[in-house]
N, C-alpha and C positions, 0 to 999 in steps of 0.2 A: 968619197964618204962610206965607212961601214954602214951596216943596216941595226949595229948595236949603238950608234951616235946619234944615226935619225931618229930613232926612238927616243933617247935622251934628250935632244933637242926638241922633239916635238913637245915629250913632258913639260919643260920648262916654258916654250912658248904658251903652250894650253892653260899653264897655271895661271900665267898673266892675264891671259883674254879671259879667264872664266871668272878669275877676282868680280871683274865689273859686274857680271851677269848674278854672281853668287849673293852679291851687296844690295841689285836690287830685286831678289827674289822675293814673293810675296808669303805670308803664312802659311797661306793654304798649299803651297807644296813641300815634297818631302824634306825631313828633316837633313839638312848638309854641315858640314864644317864651320865655323866659322872664328873669327880671330884673324893672326896676321900669316900669311904663309911663311914657312923659316923659324916660325915661332910657337906658334898653338899649333901649326901640323903642316905637310912639308917640308920635313928636315931635311935640309941640303944634304944632309951624311945617304940620305937613302938613295940619293943619284948613281952612288957605287953599287947599292943594291942590284936595281935596274940593270944595270952594267952587267955585271957579273953577270945574274941570274937570266938576262937573256940568252948568254951562250950558255949555262948551265943547265936551264929550264924555258926555254924557249916560250913554249904553248902556255904555263902559269904566267910569265910574265906579258905576255901579248893579250891574255883575257884580262890581267890588269889592266894593261894601256887603253885596251876598247873599254873599261870600267868606266861608270859613272867616278869613283874615287879616282882612277887613273885621270879620267880627265880633267880633274879640278886639282890634281896635285897632290893627293893624299897618297904617299908613297908607301912601300914594303916595311920601313922603320917606325912610323906611323902607326902601322897595328901590330909590328910584332917586336915593338923595342919592350923589355923589360926594366923592373927595378931591382937593386940589389937587395937580395934577401927573398926574393919570389923563388918559392919551390921548383917550375920551373925555368928557372932563367940559366941558361950558361952562354959562355963568351963565343963571338964568332966573329972573325976578322972585325977582331976589335971594339965590335958591337957587343953589348948585352943584351939577348934577345928569348923570346919564345917562341915554337914553334906552335904552342895551341894560341889559337886568339877567340878569348872569349868573351860571352857578352858585359863584361863589366869590361874589357876591352874597348869593345864597341861604344860603350855609353858614354867614352870621352866626346863623342860627338852626337851620339843618337840618347841620350840619357830618358827620353819618353818613351821611347820603344822600349828602352830597358825594363824601365820601371813596370811599364804596361803585362810584358814578357813575364820578368822574374816572380812574380807570385801567382802566375796561373797555372794549370793544369797541364798544358803542354812543361813549363821550365818542371814538373814535379816527375815527368812521364820517366827518370832513370828509377825511380824508387818504387820497383818490383817483386822486392823479397817477400812482400806479404801476401803476392796473388798466386790464386791455383794457376795459372799459367805458366810462373816462373819454376813452379812446383813440379808441375810435368815436364819442361824444358829440362831444370838440372837434373832431375832420379831419372824419369822416362827415358827422355832423350839422351843428353849430357851437356857436359859444360860447356863443350865446344861448340854445339848447336847454340847453346844459349847466346855464347860470346859475337857468332858470326851471323846471328839471327835475332834474336829479338834484341839485342842490347845495340843494332844498329839502328833500330828505331826510337826505341823507349831510351836508348842511352846509357853510360855506366861510370862510373866512377874510374879517371884518366889517374894512373900509377905514373910516377916520375922515380925514374933510373938517379944511378950515383952520380950520371954525368948532366946530369937536369932536362936530359929528352925523354918524352912520354915511351914507357913499355911497348915493345911490339905486341904483345899480347892485350892491350887496352887501346892500342892505337894503331892506325885509325879509327874514329867513331865522330860519325855528326848525328847520333842519335838526338833527337828533339831535347830531354830532360838529361843532357850529359853532366856529369857530377865532377866540376873544373878542380885543377891542382887551386886556384884562387878563390874556391869557396862559392862563386856563384854554379847557378845551375841551366842547362838549356844551350842551345846550338844556335849561332844563328846562321851558321851554314847548313843549317837541318833543310830550310829553305831559302837563302840565299846564297848557292853555290861559291865555294871559292873556283877564280879570284876574280871572278865577274863582278858577283853581289848585285844580282840582275833582279831588280823589283818585277821585272817583267815574267822572270821563270818563276819569279815567288805569288805570281797571281795565277798562273796556270793550274787549272784541275790535276795535272800529271804531276805536280811538286808533289802535292799533296796524297797523293794515290801511290807514292812510292811506299807508306805505312799504311794509307788506310785503304787496304786490298786484302784479297782472301775472305776464306768462310766463314771467320767472325767480325768482320767490319769490313763489310765489300762499299765503301762509300764511294769509290773510285768508279766500279762497274756501275751501281745504279744511278751515279751521275750519268754516266756514259748514257744509258739507256730513257734515259727521261729526256721530256721537249728539252728543258734547258742543255743539258750534254752534245743532242742532237744540233741544235740549233750552234751551240757554241764551235762545235768545228765544222760547220757548214759558212759559219761567218767569221772566223777567227780573225781574218785580216781584217775586220772592222771592231775590233776589241778595242784597238789604242792603247796596248796594253805597256806602252813605256811611258805612259804621261804620267807626271808626277803626280796630279790629285787623283784622278781615276775615279770620278765622281758617277755612280751610278746612275743612269740617265739623261748624264752631261756629256761626259769624255764617250760613254757605249750605251747602246742600247739594246742589242741583238741579245744576250745572254748574259746572266749571274755566272760566276766561278765558286768556287769553296770561299776564297778570298772576299769575295764581293760580301757572299752574306755573313761571313764571320768577324772578318776582320776591317774592310774597308767604309768608305763612304757614301752613304745612301739617304737621300731627303734629309733631313737635319740632323741624322745619326753620324758623328765623325768617325773619323776609322780608329783603329784599334788593336793592338800587339795580344791581346787579352782573348783568345780565340771562340772562349768557353762563356763569353759574359753573355752570349744573345741564345742561350741555350736554355732551354725553360723544363725540358724532358730530360733524367739519364737514364739513355738505353744499354748501359752495361750491364747493371747485374741482372741477376735471376728475376727478380720482380722489378718492373720500370715506377718510380718515383718523381712527382714533379718537385724542381730546386731551387731554392733561393740561395742566394747570392751575400756574403758579408764580408765585406773587407776592408782591412785591419792598418791601421798608423804604420806598423813596421815593414808594408807593403806585401804582406801576406793575405791570403783569404780563402775562403771555407766554405761549402754548399751544405746547409740545413734542409733536409728532405722534409717534402708539404709534412705538415701537422706538428713539427719540431717546435721547439721553441726558440725564437728569433731573437739575438740579443740587440738592444739599442744601440744607436749611433750614439757614441760616447763612454758607453760600458766597457768595461775589462774583458778578454775573450782570448786566451788562447796565446795569455802573455803578451797581450798589447789591447789598445784600443779601437773599437770600431768607429770608422769613418764612413761608412756609406755601407746600406744595406739596401740589395735589391731584391724584390720578392719576385717567384716564378714567373707573377705576371707584369713585373717591369722588364724580367727580361725578355718575353715575348713579345712586348712592344717595342722592343728594340728592333729586334729582327723583322718584326712587322714592317716598321719604320723602313727597312731598306727595302723589303718588298714593294713597298709602295711606290718607291722610284716607276716600278713599271707595273705594276699591277693594280686592279680596284679592289676595293675595301670587300665585296662580295666575293670576292674569287682568292682573298688572303684567310677571309673568316671561312670561308667553305673547306680549303686547305686545311687549314688547324681542324675543324671538325672532324676530319677525315681521316688525320692523322692522330688525334685522340681515341677517336672509335678501335680504330686499330689497336694502340695502345691498347685500351680497355679489354679488347679481347681477347687478347694474349694474356693478360694480368689474371682476368677474373674466369675465364674458361679454362688454363692453361698451368699457366706459373704458379698461383697460387695455390691450388690443390694437390700441385705436383708437390710444392716445396713444402706441405703441410706432413703430407704423405711420409716424405722422407726424413721430417723430422721423427715423426710417430715412430720410423723404423728402428731409427738411428737408440731413438730412448727407450724402446723396448727389446732393443738387442740383436734385432736383426740384421745390421748393418756395424761394422765394426768403425772406432771414432775416428779413424786414419781415412782418408778422401783417396776416390780412385782402388779401391782393392775389391772392388764390387762391381760387375755388370752394369748392374744398375745404375751405378753413379756416373759410369762415362754417357751411359746412354743421356741421364735427366742434364748431366754437362752439354752435352751437343743440342740436345732440347734449347735450353736457355743463351748458352755464349756462341752459338752457330746460326743455328734455324730462326730461335727466336730472336735474336738482334737483328737476322738478316730482314724478317719481318719488318719489324721496329722501324729501321732504318730507308727501309723499301718505302713506307708510308712517308717519314717525314723527309725524300727526298723525292719523290714523286717518280719512282720506280714499280712499277705492277707487278714484273714478273719475280724480282725480287721480295714483293710483298706475300705474292700467294705462292705461285711454284716452289721458290728457295725458300721461302718464308713458311708463311703459317700452314702451307700443304706437307711440308718436310715436320713441321711441330705436330700436327693431327697425326700424320700417320704412323710416327716413331712413339708416339704418348699412345695408340689404339693399338698399335701392333708389334713393340717391342717393349716400352716400359709397363704397361699393365700385363702381358705374360712374364716379364721378369717380374715383377713385384710378387704375381702368385707362386712363382718357380722359390723364390728365396724365401717366402713363411712356408712353403711347404717343406722345405727341407729340412727346414726346424722344426715345423710342431707336425710335420705328416697327414697336414692339413692345409685349406687354403682359408678356414675364416678369417683370420685377421686380417688378409688380405681382402676378403667381400667386404668387411665390415669399416675398412678404411674408404672403398669406394662409394658403400651405402653414405656414408657421412659426409666425403670430401667432394663426389662426383656426380649423384645422382641427384642432388638438389639443383642440380646445372641444368636449365633446358636445354642448353646447345650439347648437353652429350647422350641427351634421350633415345636419338637413333642408334647409340650403341648397344644401349640396355633392351631396348624395346624394340629395336628395327625402323625404319624407314616406314611414314604411316603410306597410306593409299594414297590418300590424296598426294602426296610427296612425288610417289614413284609413276603416278599416271600421270601427272603436270609435266614428269622428265618425258615418258614414254609417246606422249602425244607429240611432242617436239621434235624429239627422235625418228618417229615413222613417218614426217611430215618431210622430212629431209630425207632418210635411208629407207622408207618400203616398209609397210604393215609386219611387224612380226620381226624388226631390227634388234629391236631391246629384248634380251632373251631373257 
């Protein structure tokens, strides 16, 4: 008996065996196909796909065979079948198929997951044309770098050729906000890699770390240095990652992963594929703000910054009707409820106090005054209307986009090194010894003096107590306090 026949035979047998298990599975378990095999899923014509691809692509076929889909009888045709008129449809072995499996395709069986993902920030990640990041990539870098870099995480529009197949310049792409030919946004395989579609993979921090990594959003590095990350690595064998329900504090107790906090069940909080629902601060922009979430009847959603006007449930907004409003406090309560599966109220409140304090420090001491001065420079004609054509603009960009984000993310996820040395230390160093000298230089270049620069520092920096050491020097009490400890450790006269 050939290996191909063995796999196909196992497929049919397991289909029958699994049906009974599916029928008795409780609603607490992950979404599974419903209906009749051979009618609603498990298309018998898919057997031919399996037999052929076992020879042509044995690796991906065996990945499918070992997956929950494969063991339940969901086959190639169930996911790849296309309809006449689909932009990306083409005939293959007398079957109309599509190479791309979109979230809309997955929604045939996973409707709830699709709806949660569809309106989320993740699904919009491909819309990066309005960002300064994209401008840098396209102009300063080059389109090839954006295509193989930015778009592989953010996603991009997949173009279809005359043959119904995606063009090589836009495919492959598993970016989380991919814009698909059928109009849907997102890519399930960004987290559940083809063709295993593993829930365990999606729950590991490394999956999120493919994109949430690097100088401007080092979440995976912060997680790895946190106590959560350290314990996860030590106790990964106790994480029960293959569990269907995977409830924090029930199915595992060692440590959370990214999915635990942002998506999975914990306490009375249900699972969700909307990863932003439990986020109360936005840590991305130059100045952080607390954010309220407005959900619409059409499945879309948007944030309203703290202090902004929040539409009421039932009101019209952005071409649809408001069906739910989550204030930033509601969003925080959702996250805290997950934390409570393993932590006491005092620990949770203490974490948020320390986190908020860091964000407020960054905002008030550095981001707001620098942003105000940058606005005054542009208004007075010291900088041009365009970004990135003066050195001071690059410095400010890195202060908020790299160092400031690192500090904020470090505080949010218990990463002390990223909060300070990679974060606020860099923010302070570059503010005092790069940005302020550049401020004086750009003003002097135009005016022949530094009066405007000094006026800006007097207006926006000097009133802030935290900057007094820079303008007036450290006090004798501050220095003596450090000197005493320094000399106790290294000997008298050690601090020069």
